[in-house]
N, C-alpha and C positions, 0 to 999 in steps of 0.2 A: 461582378468581374470574376472570371473563372480562375481556378487555382493556377493553371499554367500561365495565364496572362499576368497574374500577380507576381509569380516567381520570375518571369521574364523581365518585368518592370523592376523587380528587386535586383536582378543581375545587372541591368543597365545602371541602376543607382550605385551598386557596388563598384562597377568599373569606373564610374564618374568620380567616386571619392576614395579610390584605392590608395591615395597618398595620405589619407587620414588614418594614422597608425592605430589610434584607439578604436575606431570603427572597424578597421580591418581585423584587429585582434579579436574583437567580439564575434565577428562573422566567422573567422577561422575556428574559434572555439566551439561553435555550434555544429555538432556532428550529425544531428538528426535531419537537417535540411539538405536535400540532395540537389545536384545540378538539374536544370530543366531537361537536358538531354537524357539523363538517367530516368527522370520521372516519365518522360514521354515514352521511352523504351519499355519501362516496366508496365505502364498502362497498356501499351500496344500489345505486349506479350500476353498480358492478362486477357485482353479482348480477343486476340487471335486464339488463345487456348480455350476460351469460352465457346468458340464456334466449332471446336474440334473435339470429337470423342475418340479416344485412343482405345482400341480393342486388341487384346492379346489372345492368340489361339495356341494352346499347348496340347500336344498329344503325340503318341508314337505313330510309326508308319502303319498304314492301313487302319487307322482308328476312325476314319470317316471325316477327317478335318476338311479335305477338299470338297467332299460332297456337301458338307454343312455350309462352307463358304460359298459354294456355287449357288446354294439355295438362298442364302441370306443376301448376297451381293449381286449375283448374276441371274436371278430369277430362274434358277434351276438349270441353266445352260452349263455344259461341261467346258467352262472357260479354263478353270484350273485343272491340271492333270491329277489323276487319282492314283492311289496305291503307291507302290515303290518305284514309280517311273520318274520323270523329270521333277525337279525341285524338292526331292526328298530331303537332301542335306542342305539345300540352300536356305538361308534366312531370307524370307520374302516380306517386303513392306509394300502395302498397297495404299495409294492415295488418289484422290480425285484430280483430274486434269481439266481445268476450265477451258483450256484452249481447244478442246474437241478432238484431239488426236491421241493415239496410244503411243507411249514411249517408255523407256526404262533407263535406269542408271545402274551400272554394274560396279560393285566394289570388290577389288581383288585382294588376295592375301599379300602381306608384305614380305620382303626378303627375309626378315627374322622368322616369320611364320614358316616359311619354306625350309630355312636352316634347321628349325626345330623338327620338322617332319623328316628331314634327311637324317638327322641324328637318331631319331627313333626308328627309322627304317633300317639303319645300320645295326642298331641293337636287336631288332627283330631278326635280321639276316644271321647275325651271330648265334642267336638262340636256336634258329631253325637248323643251322649247320650242326650245332651240338646235338639236337634231337636226331638228325639224320645219321650222324656218326654212331649214336647210341643204338639206333635201330639196326644199322648195318652190322655192328658188333654182335648183336643178337643173332642175326642171320648167319654170321660166320661160324657160330657154334653148331649149326645144323650140318647134316651131311651135304656134300656138294650138290647132289641131285635134287635136294629139297630147298636149296638156297634160292631166294627170289629178292634181289636187291631193289627192283622196281617197286615191289610190294612194300618193302621196308621204307622206301622214300615216301610212299603214299601214307603209310602209318604216321610218319614224322609230320607230314603236311597236315594231317587231321589234328594231331596234338598241337601243332603250331597255331591253330585257330584260337587257342586259349592264351596265347602270349599277349600281354597287355598292350603291345604296340601294333597289333595286327591291323587295326583300322588306319593308323598312321602310315604303316608300310603300304597298305593298299592305295592310300591317297598319293603317296610319293611315287609309287610305281606308275600311276596314271600320269603324274607330272612328267616323269621321264619319258613315258610313251608318247606324250604330246609333241615332243620335239621342240618345245618352246624354250629358248635359252634363258630369258629373264622376264620378270613381271613388268618391267618398264616398257617392254615391247608391246604390251597390251593396252597402253594408254589410249590409243585411237579407238578402242572398242568400249570405252567406259560409258558412252551414251549411244542408245539405240532408238531409232525412230521408225514408226510404221504407220500405215494408213488404216489398219484395222487390228483388232485383238488377235485374229487368226494369223495375220502376217507377223505380229509381234511375237506370238508363241513360236512361230516357225524360226524366227531369228534368234530367239532366246534358247532354242534347243542346243545351239553351240556352246552356251554358257551354263545351262542348268540341266540339260538332257543327260540321261544316264551314260551315253557315249559321246557327249559333246566335246569338241576339240578343246575348249577353254574351261570346261567344267571343273577340272582339278584345281584351278586357280580362283574360282569364284567364292567369295566370302558371303556376299549378300546381293540381293537384287531389289531395287525399288521400282515398282510399277506405277506409272501415272496413267490412269485410265479414264476415258470419258463416260463413265458409268454413273448415272444420276444417283443410284443407291449409295455410292461412295461419298457423295457430297456431305461434308461435315464429319466424315469418318477417316480414321487412319488405322489400318489393320496390320498387325504384326503376326505373321504365320511362322512359327518357330520350326527348326529342323526336328524331324521325328526320330532322331537317333541320338545316341550319346556321342557328341561331336569330338572327333579326334583332334581338331584344331582349336587350341585353347582361346585364341583371340576371337574366334567366332562365337564360342561359348560365352565369352565375356560380353561381346556386343549384344548377344541375345538377352543376357541378364539385364544389361543397361536399358534396352528398349522395353522389356517387360516391366521394369521398375517405373517407367513413365506412363504405363497404361492406366486408364480409368477403370476398366473392367477386364478381367481375364477369364476365359472359358477353358477349363480343363476337360478335354474331350477324350473319353475312354470307351471302347466298345462294350456294349451291354453284356456280351457273352464272356468277356475277359476283363471285367471291370476292376480298375485300380490294381494293375499288376506291379511287380517290382520295378519294371521299366518306367511305368507311369509315375511312381513315387520319386524316382531319380529325376525325371523331367520336371516334376512339381517343385523340386528343390531350387529350380532357377528363379522362382518367384521370391524376390527379396521383400521383406516386410518393412524395411527401414526407409523406403522411399514413398512413392505416390500411389501404389495400387490401392484403389478404394473399394472395389467389389470383386469377389471371386465366386464362380459357380462351377459345379460339377455337371457335365453334360454326358449322359449315357447315350452313345450313338448307336446306329444300326439296330434299334430296338425291334424292328420288324422281324429280325432273324430269330427272336426268342419267343415268338407267339405260338410255336407249334409243339411245345413240349407236352409229354403225356400227362404231366401233373395239371395241365390247364384244360383238360377235357371238359366240354359242356360249359365253359365260361365265356363271357363276352370279352371283346377286346378291352373295354374299359376296366373290367374286373382283373384281367391279366396284367394290364399296365399298372394298376394299383398294387398288385402283388409284387411285380418286378420292382416298382419304386420302393416299396417297403423293404424288400430283401436287399436291394442295392444300398439303400440308406443305412441299414444296420451294418452291412459290410464296410461302408465308408467310415462310419463312426468307429468301428473296431480297428480298422487299418490306420486311420489318422490318429487315433489316441495312442497307438503303439509308436507311430512316427513322432508324435509330440513328446513322448518320453525320451526318445533318442535325440531329438533336436528341439529343445524348449523354445529357442528363439523363433521357430516357425509356428509356434502355438497360435498366434493371432490369425494367420492365414488358415490353418487347419480348422480352427474354431468357426471361422466365417463360412468355410466350405460346408461344415455340418449344419450351421444355422440357416443358410440359404437353401431354398428348395432345390431338389435334385431334378434336372430336366432330362426327360427322355425324348430323343429325336430320331428321325429317319430321313436321311437325304433322298433315298430312293423313292419314298412315298411322296415327297414334294414334287418330283418329276412326274410321278403317276397322276397326281392331282392336277398339275398344270395342263397335261395333255389328255385328260380323261375323255374329252369330247373328240380328240384326234389320236386314238390309240395306235394309228399307223406310225406315229412318231416315236413310240416306245422302242427301245432297243430290246435285244433278246432277254437280257437280265430283267428288265422292267416287266416284260410280258410274263416271264416266269414267276416273278414276285406277285403280280396281280392275280395270276391263275391260282397260286397257293392261297392267297388271302381270301379271294372270293369263294373258293371251294371250302375252306376251313370255316369261314364266317359268312354264310349265305345271308343271314339276317341283316348284317351291317352293310352288305353289298347288294341288297335286293332292288334298290332303285338308284338312278344316277345321283340324286340328291344325297342319299345316305352314303353312297360310295365316296362322294366328294368330301362330305363331313368327316367320315372315318379316316380317309387319307390325310386330311389336314390335321386331324388330332394326332395322328401318328408322326407326321413331319414336325409339328409343334414349333415351327419357326416363328409363328405369331408371338408365342410366349417370350422367345429370346428377343424379338424386336421390341416388345413392351419393356423388357428389362433395360435394353439400350436407351429407350425413350426416358425411362424413369431415372437412370443414371445420368443421362444428359441433362435432364431438368435439375437434378440435385447439384450437378457440377456447375450449371449456370448460376444457381442460387449461391453456391459456395464462392464462386469467383466474383459475382456481383458484391458479395459481402466483403471479399478481400479488397476489391477496388475502392469501395466506400471507406473501409478502415484505413487503407493506405492514403487516400486523399485527405481524410480527416487528420491523420498523423502529420502529413506534410503541411497542411493548413495550420495546424496547431504549432508546428515547429517554426513556421514563418511568422505567425502572430507573436510567439515568444521572442523571436529574434527582433522583430520590430519594437516590441516593448523594451527589451534590453537596450537597444540602440537609443531609444527615446530617453531612457533613464541615464545612459552614459552622456548623452548630449545635454540633458538637464543639469547633470552634475557639473559639467564643464561650464555651463552658463552660470551656475551658482558659484563656482570657483572663481570665475572672472569678477563677479560682483563682490565676493567676500575676501578677496586678496588684493593687497597693494604691493607696489614695487619694493618698498622699504621692508615689509615683512618677508618678502621673498629673498631679498639680499641677506637678511639676518639668518634665515633658514639655511641659505647656501653657505654662509660663513661658518655657522655652527657645524654643518655637515662636513666641511673641509677639515675643521679642527678635530672631528671625531672619526675621520676616515680610518685611521690606524686601528682604533678600537672596533669600529664596524667590521673591518676586514678580519680581525681576529675572531670576533663573535661569529660571523657568518662562516668562516673557514672551519672553526672547531665544531660548530653545530653540524655543518655539512659532513665533516669527517665521521662524526658519531652516527649520523644518519646512514651514510654509506656502509659503515661497518655493521650496524644493527640490521640494515636491510639485507646485506649479504647472508648473515647468520639466520635471521628469522624467515626470510623468503625460502631459503633452502629447506629449512625445517617444515614449513607450511606445505611446500610442493611435495616433499617426501611423504608426509602424512596423507595428503590427498591421493598420492599414487598408491599407497598401501590399501586405502579404502576401496579402490576401484579394481584391485587385482583378484577378483573372485568370480568372474563371469565367463569363463572359457568353456565352450562345448568340447568335452574331451574327444568325442568321436570314437568310433570303433570299426574294426573290420567286419563287414557284413557278408552274408552269403546270398548270391543271386542265382537265378535259374533261367536257362534258355533251352529252347528246343531247336534241333537241327536235323536235317536229313543226311544220313550217311550210307555209304554203300558197304556191303560185306559179301563174302563168298560162301556158298553152301555146297557141300558135296552132294551131287544128285545121282551119282552112279559111277561105273567103271567102264573102261573099254579096253579091248585086247590090243597089245602092242607087239604080239609075236609075229615073227616073219618065218615063212615056210623054209626059206633058204638059210636061216640062222637057228640052229638047234638051241643055242644058248638063250634065245629070246622066247622059246616056246613057253606057254602058260603065263607070260608076263602081262601085267595090266597097268593102266594109269587112271588116276581119279579124274572124274568129270565135275567141274565146278560151274555154278551159275551165280551171276552177280545179282544181288537183290538190294533193295533199299528199305530203310526203316527210319522212323522218327524217334530220336532219343532225347531225353531231358537230362541235361548235365548242370552241375553246380559250379560256381566259381566264386572266388573271394574278391571283394572290392571295397573301396572306401569312397563314400560320397563326399567329395571335396568341398562342394559349395557351402553347406551349412557350417563346416569347420572354418573355412576361409572367412565366411561372413562374421562368425563369432569373434574371430581375431580382429577383423576390420572394425567391428562394433566396439571392441575393447579399446583399440587405438583411437577411434573417433571420440569415445567417451573420455578416455584419458586426456587426449589433447584438449578437448573442450573444457573439462574440469580444471586442468592445470592452467590453461590460458585464462579462464575466468578467475581462478584463485590468484594468479599472478597479477592480473589487472586490478582486482579489488584490493589486493595487498599493497600494490604500488600506489594506488590512489589514496588509500588511507595513510600510507607512509608519507606521501607528499603533503597531505593535509596537515599531518602532525608536524612535519618540518616547517611548513608555513606558519602554523600557530606558534611554534617555539621561537622562530626567528622574529616574528612580530613582537612577541612578549619581551624578548631581550633587547630589541631595537628601541621599543617604547621607553624602556627604563633608562636608556642612555640620555635622552633629552625629551622629557614629557612636554616641555613648554614650547619648544621651537619645531619639533618634528610633527608633520601632519600624518596622523594614523592612516587615513584613507590613501594617501600617496604611497606610504610604505606598503600597504596591502596591494595596491594596484601594481607596484613595481615587483613585489614578490610573485604575484600571480603570473606576470609576464616572464619573469626569469625562471621560475620553477617549471613553467610550461615547456621550456626548452630542454629540460633534463631528459637524457636518453632513456628509452624504454627497453630496447633490445628485444626483438621479437623472439618468441619461444614456440617451437613446433617440434613434436617428436617425429622420429623417422617413420616413413611410410612402410607398408607391407613389403618384405623382400620378394624378389621375383620368383624364387623357388617355391613360395607359398601361394602365388597368384594362380591357383588352379581351379578348374570348374568341372562339375559333373562327376561321372563314375570313373575312378582310377582303379585298374585291376592289378592283382598280383604284386610284384615287387614295387611298381610305381606307387601303388596305394599304400603299401607298408612304409615306403620311404617318406611319402608325404605326411603320413600320420606321425611318424617318428620326428620329422623335422618340425611339425606343428607343435608337438609337445615340448621339444627342446627349446623352440623359440619362446613359448610361453614361460617355460621354466627360467629362462635367462632374461625375459623381458624386463622384469623389475630392476635387475642389476643394470641392464643396458640403459634404461631410462634414468636410473640414478646417475649414471655417467653423463648422460645428456643434460640432466639438471645441473650437475656440477660444472659442466662446460659452459652452460648458459650463465650461471652465477658468476663464473670467472670472467666471461665476456662482458657482462653487465658491470662488474666491478672496474674493469679496465676503462669502459666508456665513462663511468661516473668519475673516475680518477682524472680523466682528461679535462673535466670542467673546473674552471676557476670561478666558483660561484660568487665569491666575495667581489672580485673585479667586475663580474657581470652585473651584480647588483648595484655597485657604485656607479658604473657607466650608465646603466639604465636610469637610475635615480637622477643623475646629473642631466641627462638628456631631457627628462620630464621637467626639471626646473628651468632649463634653457627654453624649452618650448612654451612653458607657462609665462616666462618673462617676455618672450616675443609676443604672445597673445595679449598680455597686459599693456604692452607698449602700443598695441593696435586694438585696444579693448572694444571700441565702438564698432569698428569694421568686423572684428572677429565675432562679436555677439550677433551681428546681423547674419553672418555666414552660418553660424550654428542654428539660428532660427530658420533660415532658408532650408537647411538640411532636414530639420525636424518637419517642416511643412511638406517637403517632398516625401518623407516617410509616411506622413499621414495619408497621402494620396494612393499609397500602394495597397 
């Protein structure tokens, strides 16, 4: 008989005998046996999860993520847009659609998200106005003929690009420009259907395209595609930017935390930049990420350096892999010192092999026999490769082998297969252990019930009405003393519990308050193209008819452009926030565990003390087992009062890179929160103890004990008066239990 069948039969049995209080009490006491609906759901979730491999892709804009995904999932076809065009900032989830059609679900920002963007937009505008006024004041110091207020405004606009809220301001400007009044008006667009991927991409351009009408409101897009390579996979393609919208950053972290394997994609030529390290911080180690790999993309771009003269492609790739591996170890060890709680992820990155890939070479390999299908870029890449490495491209077979080794998607697919197999084994083990635990809980429950029923049968055989009447009479005579004994012992218990539990929780709190990642303001670097003016000559402004203008000239300027590298200060909020969340989780877990174990021990001690005192009142007439059973039921009703410390405050629920004032404020708030956390939790502990004391004070334990004991005596008397019939009933119940 299967586990589920046995538990269903047991639930039928339970419902049939729900009026049997002793049986019902034993069933209710067993916390390990779960309802059949819960077991079915857990097993279904396990089996569904076993069939699905969740893959996370992390990497900055133009890192080659789309090319890699196109190669892995769409056989090299340009299904996903590349570079900084559509879907750059959208969080994209890809799933297999068994129905055979392409469709999508769009998740929009909430009203609260937009209010936050509006607030940060206003802060940006205020700072921009301040910069403009400052630049205009500088212009006013010049001679009137040299003043150029338009140039002053342009200088202010360039400086404004370093304002922390510039991304939020840009997002909100797009929202205003869309002319859409509210998010609720977009509900009809949440589901998109199409007959092909091309049609779906066209429709999605309104939602994730760079100039899409609804793009400013789009938080994430889930694609359901009839692509066989997606079967059994769920892919999370994260935004390639530091997200200005905190809720989308939070959603990204949540989805990544559920992934089985995460690929950190970074261009070989700019491997593991500061921006990569910020994006990497979205990988939380406290959840389910099992495997992480560094993927150096676009490796074909690095084969033409002068240092690689006269080397084969494989020799060059080996050199690149060694150099990047050393760079990764150095970079990640520095990050590990700053964020110790990320150490496990960083260590695994270093332990796992570094994977070099080229999405472009995958497309070249696919259409090697049909080069007319190559685009201009692919033709150029093939020309460079074949001219630089004639030996590796001397025959079609060698060309195909070389291009496949450069694309290296086979290696990634093998990793997916290996992780999937390991996941299957892990989940199979979980299923077996869970079923064994539930089967054991059921067996223990059946055994306990059999013992309870056996004891009731023995009680019927070993007790007569006269003995019971004597016990009842003695009990009535001693009610006053019993009440005093129970009440005084219970008062002592409540008082001791209040004092000792507070002391125990406080000590546990102090032991846990040492795991905060302090965090610090860091310096990041970015490159940008800016315009500037250069004097290239003079021209005469003299007029023959105006003697005063003779020999006068004016400067001739030319606008040029240059790429500049500038620094900015920022705080990486994710590791700091997570360290606080970890502290809160650990504190809550340890405090709740300590509370539960302390309460259990205190209740057991109260039970023993009451039994000891009650036995001494009348050792002859009182039945020790009946006293114990009564106390078990009565004490089981004592209030527990749930304890849970307050969750993370909203002003610390931040993600990613926070620049300037916003970063400084966040860091200050985090440190102040931790500094005050112990005192705040002490206050919460005190409030919990006071609440528990009030709940305990409401209980009249002596009256509850007396009432329950008398009920048991009356029930036993009724059973004795119908002893033969009752004995048959008990045996019938036992027989039914045996069949489960």
